[in-house]
C-alpha positions as CSV (number, residue, x, y, z in Angstrom):
1,X,0.0,0.0,0.0
2,X,1.2,3.5,-0.7
3,X,2.6,5.6,2.1
4,X,0.2,8.5,1.4
5,X,-3.4,8.4,0.2
6,X,-3.7,8.7,-3.6
7,X,-7.4,9.7,-3.2
8,X,-9.2,12.2,-1.0
9,X,-12.5,10.5,-0.8
10,X,-13.6,7.0,-1.7
11,X,-17.2,6.0,-2.6
12,X,-18.0,2.4,-1.5
13,X,-20.8,0.2,-2.8
14,X,-21.6,-2.0,0.2
15,X,-24.3,-4.5,-0.7
16,X,-25.3,-6.7,2.3
17,X,-27.9,-9.5,2.4
18,X,-30.3,-7.3,4.3
19,X,-29.4,-3.8,3.3
20,X,-27.4,-2.0,0.6
21,X,-25.7,1.3,1.1
22,X,-23.4,3.6,-0.7
23,X,-21.0,5.6,1.5
24,X,-18.2,8.1,1.0
25,X,-15.2,7.8,3.2
26,X,-12.5,10.3,4.0
27,X,-9.2,8.8,2.9
28,X,-7.2,10.3,5.8
29,X,-9.5,9.5,8.7
30,X,-11.5,6.6,7.3
31,X,-14.6,8.2,8.6
32,X,-17.9,7.9,6.7
33,X,-18.8,11.4,5.7
34,X,-21.9,10.6,3.7
35,X,-24.1,7.5,3.4
36,X,-27.5,6.4,2.0
37,X,-29.1,3.0,2.6
38,X,-31.9,0.9,1.1
39,X,-33.4,-2.5,1.8
40,X,-32.0,-5.3,-0.3
41,X,-35.3,-6.8,-1.5
42,X,-35.9,-10.3,-2.8
43,X,-38.4,-10.7,-5.6
44,X,-40.6,-13.8,-5.4
45,X,-41.6,-13.7,-9.1
46,X,-40.0,-15.5,-12.0
47,X,-38.2,-18.8,-12.0
48,X,-37.1,-18.6,-8.4
49,X,-36.5,-15.9,-5.6
50,X,-34.0,-13.4,-6.8
51,X,-32.5,-10.0,-5.9
52,X,-34.0,-6.9,-7.4
53,X,-30.8,-6.0,-9.4
54,X,-32.2,-3.2,-11.4
55,X,-33.6,-1.5,-8.3
56,X,-30.2,-1.8,-6.6
57,X,-28.6,-0.4,-9.7
58,X,-30.9,2.6,-9.8
59,X,-30.1,3.1,-6.1
60,X,-26.4,3.0,-6.7
61,X,-26.5,5.4,-9.6
62,X,-28.7,7.8,-7.7
63,X,-26.5,7.7,-4.7
64,X,-23.3,8.3,-6.7
65,X,-25.1,11.1,-8.5
66,X,-26.1,12.7,-5.2
67,X,-22.5,12.5,-3.9
68,X,-20.8,13.8,-7.0
69,X,-20.8,17.5,-5.9
70,X,-20.9,17.1,-2.1
71,X,-18.9,15.5,-0.6
72,X,-17.4,14.3,-3.9
73,X,-15.3,11.2,-4.5
74,X,-12.4,10.3,-6.7
75,X,-12.4,6.5,-6.6
76,X,-15.0,3.7,-6.2
77,X,-14.6,0.4,-4.3
78,X,-17.1,-2.4,-3.8
79,X,-18.0,-5.0,-1.2
80,X,-21.0,-7.4,-1.2
81,X,-22.3,-10.4,0.6
82,X,-21.0,-13.8,-0.5
83,X,-22.7,-16.9,-1.9
84,X,-23.8,-15.2,-5.1
85,X,-22.7,-15.4,-8.7
86,X,-24.1,-13.7,-11.8
87,X,-24.6,-15.3,-15.2
88,X,-24.0,-12.7,-18.0
89,X,-25.4,-13.0,-21.5
90,X,-23.4,-11.8,-24.5
91,X,-24.9,-8.3,-24.3
92,X,-24.1,-7.9,-20.6
93,X,-27.6,-8.5,-19.5
94,X,-28.6,-11.2,-17.0
95,X,-28.9,-14.7,-18.6
96,X,-30.9,-15.7,-15.5
97,X,-31.9,-13.7,-12.4
98,X,-29.4,-13.4,-9.5
99,X,-30.6,-16.2,-7.2
100,X,-31.3,-15.6,-3.5
101,X,-29.0,-18.0,-1.7
102,X,-31.7,-18.9,0.8
103,X,-33.8,-20.5,-1.8
104,X,-34.0,-24.3,-1.2
105,X,-33.9,-26.6,-4.2
106,X,-35.9,-29.8,-4.8
107,X,-34.5,-32.8,-3.1
108,X,-33.6,-34.5,-6.3
109,X,-31.5,-31.5,-7.4
110,X,-29.8,-31.4,-4.0
111,X,-28.9,-35.1,-4.2
112,X,-27.6,-34.8,-7.7
113,X,-25.4,-31.9,-6.7
114,X,-24.1,-33.8,-3.6
115,X,-22.8,-36.5,-6.0
116,X,-20.8,-33.8,-7.9
117,X,-19.2,-31.9,-5.1
118,X,-15.5,-32.1,-4.5
119,X,-14.3,-33.4,-1.1
120,X,-13.9,-30.9,1.7
121,X,-10.1,-31.7,1.7
122,X,-10.0,-30.0,-1.7
123,X,-12.2,-27.0,-1.2
124,X,-12.5,-26.6,2.6
125,X,-16.0,-25.7,1.8
126,X,-18.7,-27.5,3.7
127,X,-22.0,-28.6,2.2
128,X,-24.5,-25.9,3.1
129,X,-28.3,-25.4,2.7
130,X,-29.9,-23.8,-0.3
131,X,-27.5,-21.9,-2.5
132,X,-24.9,-21.1,0.1
133,X,-22.6,-23.1,-2.0
134,X,-22.4,-21.2,-5.3
135,X,-21.6,-24.4,-7.1
136,X,-25.1,-25.6,-6.0
137,X,-26.6,-22.5,-7.5
138,X,-24.9,-23.0,-10.8
139,X,-25.8,-26.7,-10.9
140,X,-29.5,-25.8,-10.2
141,X,-29.6,-23.1,-12.8
142,X,-27.9,-25.2,-15.4
143,X,-29.9,-28.4,-14.8
144,X,-33.3,-26.8,-14.3
145,X,-33.2,-23.9,-16.8
146,X,-30.9,-25.2,-19.6
147,X,-32.2,-22.9,-22.3
148,X,-31.7,-19.7,-20.3
149,X,-28.3,-21.0,-19.0
150,X,-27.2,-21.6,-22.5
151,X,-27.3,-17.8,-23.0
152,X,-24.6,-17.3,-20.4
153,X,-21.3,-16.1,-21.8
154,X,-19.6,-15.2,-18.5
155,X,-19.9,-16.1,-14.8
156,X,-18.9,-13.3,-12.3
157,X,-18.7,-13.3,-8.5
158,X,-21.1,-10.7,-7.0
159,X,-18.8,-7.7,-6.1
160,X,-17.3,-8.0,-9.5
161,X,-20.7,-7.9,-11.2
162,X,-21.2,-4.4,-9.8
163,X,-17.7,-3.4,-11.0
164,X,-18.7,-4.8,-14.4
165,X,-21.8,-2.6,-14.5
166,X,-19.6,0.4,-13.8
167,X,-16.6,-0.4,-16.0
168,X,-17.6,-3.0,-18.6
169,X,-14.7,-5.2,-17.4
170,X,-15.6,-8.8,-16.4
171,X,-13.6,-10.3,-13.5
172,X,-13.7,-12.8,-10.7
173,X,-11.8,-12.5,-7.4
174,X,-10.5,-14.9,-4.8
175,X,-12.3,-13.8,-1.6
176,X,-15.7,-14.4,-3.2
177,X,-14.5,-17.6,-5.0
178,X,-13.2,-18.8,-1.6
179,X,-16.4,-18.1,0.3
180,X,-17.8,-21.7,0.6
181,X,-18.5,-21.8,-3.2
182,X,-17.1,-25.3,-3.8
183,X,-15.5,-23.7,-6.9
184,X,-12.1,-22.9,-5.3
185,X,-9.1,-24.8,-4.0
186,X,-7.6,-22.5,-1.3
187,X,-4.4,-24.4,-0.8
188,X,-3.6,-24.5,-4.6
189,X,-5.0,-21.0,-5.1
190,X,-6.9,-22.0,-8.2
191,X,-10.3,-23.3,-9.3
192,X,-11.4,-26.6,-7.9
193,X,-12.3,-29.7,-10.0
194,X,-16.0,-28.7,-9.8
195,X,-15.4,-26.0,-12.4
196,X,-14.7,-28.8,-15.0
197,X,-17.3,-31.2,-13.6
198,X,-19.9,-28.5,-14.3
199,X,-18.4,-27.7,-17.6
200,X,-18.2,-23.9,-16.8
201,X,-14.4,-23.2,-17.0
202,X,-14.8,-21.3,-20.4
203,X,-17.5,-19.1,-18.7
204,X,-15.4,-18.1,-15.6
205,X,-14.3,-14.5,-16.0
206,X,-10.5,-13.8,-15.5
207,X,-9.3,-13.7,-11.9
208,X,-8.1,-10.3,-10.8
209,X,-6.7,-9.0,-7.5
210,X,-9.1,-7.3,-5.1
211,X,-6.6,-4.4,-5.1
212,X,-6.7,-3.9,-8.8
213,X,-8.4,-1.0,-10.5
214,X,-10.4,-2.5,-13.4
215,X,-10.9,0.7,-15.2
216,X,-12.7,4.1,-15.1
217,X,-16.5,4.5,-14.9
218,X,-17.9,4.0,-18.4
219,X,-18.5,7.3,-20.2
220,X,-22.3,7.0,-20.4
221,X,-22.6,6.1,-16.8
222,X,-20.1,8.8,-15.8
223,X,-22.3,11.3,-17.7
224,X,-25.4,10.2,-15.9
225,X,-23.7,10.4,-12.5
226,X,-22.2,13.8,-13.4
227,X,-18.5,13.0,-13.1
228,X,-16.2,15.5,-14.8
229,X,-13.0,13.5,-14.5
230,X,-12.2,9.8,-14.8
231,X,-12.9,7.8,-11.6
232,X,-11.3,4.4,-11.2
233,X,-13.3,1.4,-10.0
234,X,-11.6,-1.2,-7.9
235,X,-12.2,-4.9,-8.3
236,X,-14.0,-5.4,-5.0
237,X,-14.1,-7.9,-2.1
238,X,-16.4,-10.2,-0.2
239,X,-17.8,-8.3,2.8
240,X,-16.5,-10.5,5.6
241,X,-13.0,-10.3,4.1
242,X,-13.4,-6.5,3.7
243,X,-14.0,-6.4,7.5
244,X,-10.9,-8.6,8.0
245,X,-8.5,-6.6,5.9
246,X,-7.9,-3.7,8.3
247,X,-6.9,-6.2,11.0
248,X,-4.5,-8.0,8.7
249,X,-2.8,-4.6,8.0
250,X,-2.7,-3.5,11.7
251,X,-2.2,-6.6,13.8
252,X,0.2,-9.5,14.2
253,X,-1.1,-13.1,14.3
254,X,-2.5,-14.9,16.2
255,X,-5.8,-13.1,16.8
256,X,-9.5,-13.6,16.0
257,X,-12.0,-11.4,14.3
258,X,-15.8,-11.7,14.9
259,X,-17.5,-9.9,12.1
260,X,-21.2,-9.4,12.9
261,X,-24.1,-8.5,10.6
262,X,-26.8,-10.8,9.2
263,X,-24.1,-13.5,9.7
264,X,-21.6,-13.7,12.6
265,X,-18.4,-14.9,11.0
266,X,-15.3,-15.7,13.1
267,X,-11.8,-15.8,11.6
268,X,-8.8,-17.3,13.3
269,X,-5.8,-15.4,11.8
270,X,-2.7,-17.4,12.1
271,X,-4.6,-20.7,12.5
272,X,-4.3,-23.8,10.4
273,X,-6.8,-25.8,8.3
274,X,-6.1,-29.2,9.8
275,X,-9.0,-29.6,12.3
276,X,-11.9,-28.0,10.5
277,X,-15.2,-29.9,10.7
278,X,-17.4,-29.3,7.7
279,X,-20.4,-30.8,9.5
280,X,-20.3,-27.9,11.9
281,X,-20.1,-25.0,9.4
282,X,-16.3,-24.6,9.8
283,X,-14.5,-23.8,6.6
284,X,-11.7,-21.8,5.0
285,X,-12.3,-18.3,3.8
286,X,-9.7,-16.7,1.5
287,X,-8.3,-13.3,2.5
288,X,-7.6,-10.3,0.2
289,X,-4.0,-11.6,-0.3
290,X,-5.3,-15.0,-1.4
291,X,-4.4,-16.8,1.8
292,X,-6.7,-19.4,3.5
293,X,-8.1,-18.4,6.9
294,X,-9.9,-20.8,9.2
295,X,-13.5,-19.6,9.7
296,X,-16.8,-20.5,11.2
297,X,-20.2,-18.9,11.2
298,X,-23.8,-18.8,12.2
299,X,-26.7,-16.5,11.3
300,X,-26.5,-14.6,14.5
301,X,-27.6,-11.2,13.3
302,X,-30.8,-12.6,11.7
303,X,-31.4,-14.7,14.9
304,X,-31.1,-11.6,17.1
305,X,-33.6,-9.6,14.9
306,X,-36.1,-12.5,15.0
307,X,-35.8,-12.9,18.8
308,X,-36.0,-9.1,19.5
309,X,-39.1,-8.9,17.5
310,X,-40.7,-11.8,19.5
311,X,-39.6,-10.6,22.9
312,X,-39.7,-6.9,22.6
313,X,-37.1,-4.4,23.7
314,X,-35.5,-3.4,27.0
315,X,-32.8,-0.8,28.0
316,X,-29.3,-2.2,27.3
317,X,-28.2,-1.4,30.8
318,X,-31.1,-3.5,32.1
319,X,-30.2,-6.4,29.8
320,X,-26.6,-6.4,30.9
321,X,-27.6,-6.2,34.6
322,X,-29.8,-9.2,34.1
323,X,-27.0,-11.5,32.9
324,X,-26.1,-13.0,36.3
325,X,-29.8,-13.2,37.3
326,X,-30.5,-15.3,34.2
327,X,-27.4,-17.4,34.8
328,X,-28.6,-18.1,38.3
329,X,-32.1,-19.1,37.1
330,X,-30.6,-21.3,34.3
331,X,-32.9,-19.6,31.8
332,X,-31.4,-20.5,28.4
333,X,-32.0,-20.7,24.7
334,X,-30.8,-23.7,22.7
335,X,-30.0,-23.5,19.0
336,X,-31.0,-23.1,16.2
337,X,-33.2,-20.1,15.8
338,X,-32.3,-20.0,12.1
339,X,-31.8,-23.6,10.9
340,X,-29.5,-24.8,8.2
341,X,-26.1,-23.4,9.3
342,X,-23.9,-23.0,12.4
343,X,-21.9,-25.1,14.8
344,X,-24.8,-27.3,16.0
345,X,-26.6,-28.6,12.9
346,X,-29.9,-30.4,13.2
347,X,-30.9,-28.8,16.5
348,X,-34.2,-27.0,16.9
349,X,-34.5,-24.0,19.1
350,X,-36.1,-24.4,22.5
351,X,-36.2,-22.4,25.8
352,X,-35.3,-24.0,29.1
353,X,-36.0,-22.4,32.5
354,X,-38.2,-19.7,34.0
355,X,-41.3,-19.0,31.9
356,X,-42.1,-15.9,34.0
357,X,-38.9,-14.1,33.0
358,X,-39.3,-10.4,32.0
359,X,-38.1,-8.9,28.7
360,X,-34.7,-7.8,30.0
361,X,-34.0,-11.3,31.3
362,X,-35.1,-13.0,28.1
363,X,-32.9,-10.6,26.1
364,X,-30.0,-11.3,28.5
365,X,-30.6,-15.1,27.7
366,X,-30.5,-14.3,24.0
367,X,-27.1,-12.5,24.4
368,X,-25.8,-15.5,26.4
369,X,-27.0,-17.7,23.6
370,X,-25.2,-15.6,21.0
371,X,-22.0,-15.6,23.0
372,X,-22.1,-19.3,23.5
373,X,-22.6,-19.8,19.8
374,X,-19.7,-17.5,19.0
375,X,-17.5,-19.2,21.6
376,X,-18.3,-22.6,19.9
377,X,-17.4,-21.1,16.5
378,X,-14.1,-19.8,17.8
379,X,-13.3,-23.2,19.4
380,X,-13.9,-25.0,16.1
381,X,-11.3,-22.9,14.3
382,X,-8.7,-23.0,17.1
383,X,-8.7,-19.2,17.6
384,X,-6.0,-17.8,19.8
385,X,-5.1,-14.3,21.1
386,X,-7.4,-11.2,21.4
387,X,-10.8,-11.2,19.9
388,X,-11.9,-8.2,17.8
389,X,-15.6,-7.8,17.5
390,X,-17.0,-5.4,14.9
391,X,-20.4,-4.6,13.5
392,X,-23.6,-4.2,15.4
393,X,-22.6,-6.6,18.2
394,X,-19.7,-4.4,19.0
395,X,-22.3,-2.0,20.6
396,X,-23.9,-4.8,22.7
397,X,-22.3,-4.8,26.1
398,X,-24.2,-7.8,27.4
399,X,-22.9,-9.9,24.5
400,X,-19.3,-8.6,24.8
401,X,-19.2,-9.3,28.6
402,X,-20.6,-12.8,28.1
403,X,-18.1,-13.6,25.3
404,X,-15.1,-12.3,27.3
405,X,-16.2,-14.4,30.3
406,X,-16.7,-17.5,28.3
407,X,-13.4,-17.3,26.4
408,X,-11.2,-15.8,29.0
409,X,-9.8,-13.6,26.3
410,X,-9.5,-9.9,25.8
411,X,-12.5,-8.8,23.7
412,X,-11.9,-5.5,21.8
413,X,-15.1,-3.9,20.5
414,X,-14.8,-1.8,17.4
415,X,-18.1,0.1,17.3
416,X,-19.3,2.7,14.8
417,X,-19.1,0.7,11.6
418,X,-19.6,-2.8,10.1
419,X,-16.0,-2.5,9.0
420,X,-16.9,-3.6,5.5
421,X,-16.9,-0.1,3.9
422,X,-13.6,0.8,5.6
423,X,-12.0,-2.5,4.5
424,X,-13.2,-2.0,0.9
425,X,-11.8,1.5,0.8
426,X,-8.3,0.1,1.6
427,X,-8.3,-1.7,-1.7
428,X,-7.6,1.7,-3.3
429,X,-4.2,1.9,-1.8
430,X,-5.0,4.4,1.0
431,X,-3.4,3.7,4.4
432,X,-5.7,2.6,7.2
433,X,-6.6,5.4,9.6
434,X,-5.2,5.4,13.1
435,X,-7.4,3.2,15.2
436,X,-9.3,4.8,18.0
437,X,-8.1,3.6,21.4
438,X,-10.4,0.8,22.6
439,X,-9.8,-0.8,25.9
440,X,-10.2,-4.5,26.1
441,X,-13.4,-5.8,27.7
442,X,-12.7,-8.3,30.5
443,X,-15.5,-9.9,32.4
444,X,-16.0,-12.9,34.7
445,X,-19.7,-13.5,35.1
446,X,-20.5,-15.6,38.2
447,X,-21.8,-19.1,37.4
448,X,-21.3,-18.8,33.7
449,X,-19.0,-21.9,33.5
450,X,-21.7,-24.1,35.1
451,X,-24.3,-22.4,32.8
452,X,-22.2,-23.3,29.8
453,X,-21.9,-26.9,30.9
454,X,-25.6,-27.2,31.4
455,X,-26.2,-25.7,28.0
456,X,-23.9,-28.1,26.3
457,X,-25.4,-31.1,28.1
458,X,-28.9,-30.0,27.0
459,X,-27.6,-30.0,23.4
460,X,-26.2,-33.5,23.8
461,X,-29.5,-34.8,25.1
């Protein structure tokens, strides 16, 4: 990375599973100085549930247009959720809609794909539900919609599709290919055997570095946005790896990062791949430099939203204060609130304990549940050293205290951002801003070790 910022302000397209936003970041401070957000809607029409790509595109163009004069930007970077690929026709349109990865295929399609998948030892990608394996998406589209699939002339990973819309340059990139797609061999740093099994190697766009500028914004789009000078567009990166990137730049291994959003994804930087259990949603991700990183995950953000809607809300201070009360009552929640992923597959959620608990106590139990799930994920990947928590959960004191108490590690909260936009901005060559001082959280909740043992025993029963 360059010693001094090349750019003054970077616009970042940050398309998450639940929401999409466009932000402008100051290159010196890393601060978001402008942002707009919209829901990432799923359309239920057509051949299968799919993302409303044209609505997202209109949102992106409108946001960039609004930011052209104030605050302005001189580079664009991109980050998106994983588990998505785009089939492009010869004219650059979609050969098929961009499939929602939560869509579940017919059993016969799932069974046929299972026979095609490479072994975990090749891809370090576990078999996941629906389209969370991109290889499963492509198999489904190819086998169930052969006429439409035959129109495909290129397959792009999702961040790179948005770069293509802006620049006309088709590319793929390793962090999205290495995100449990079944299409990537992280130790060989090349495509897996599945690419040839599916017969799609000629369709795979060239692999480019996340740090590479693919080109300037196309003239027609630049005119629509109102740009009066060429603006480079960088290749882009998978969102969890965008969150990881600042830590790779700033810290020495070993350490762990817990990136929270719709998914809670844990990374063990400095770990190895030897003991990963694919049956428990442990896998290898691939970082921005192409290196395999042991990872594990569960849909913790989605689970918290569902539970908060059911239970209602209470003051954060009251929830944190209720932790030891809940531990003493053995009020607990067992997984899974959202089924189909996580370290305890096959489990169905259930409550144990006091049915007369108030809202603060139930929410405290939810935070203990989320911390127990995170601790299990960190254990599966052999995480060592301090734990950096970023995203919405970094603002949740009850969760942070429980996680620190369970792991016995320093937990360092990084509030104020999901980290994805800042990480994506680093692809442009700017230096990371000086991190704000954040004291480690250390907690020792009375009775939590016994509570954890009871929770695990209940799971085993």
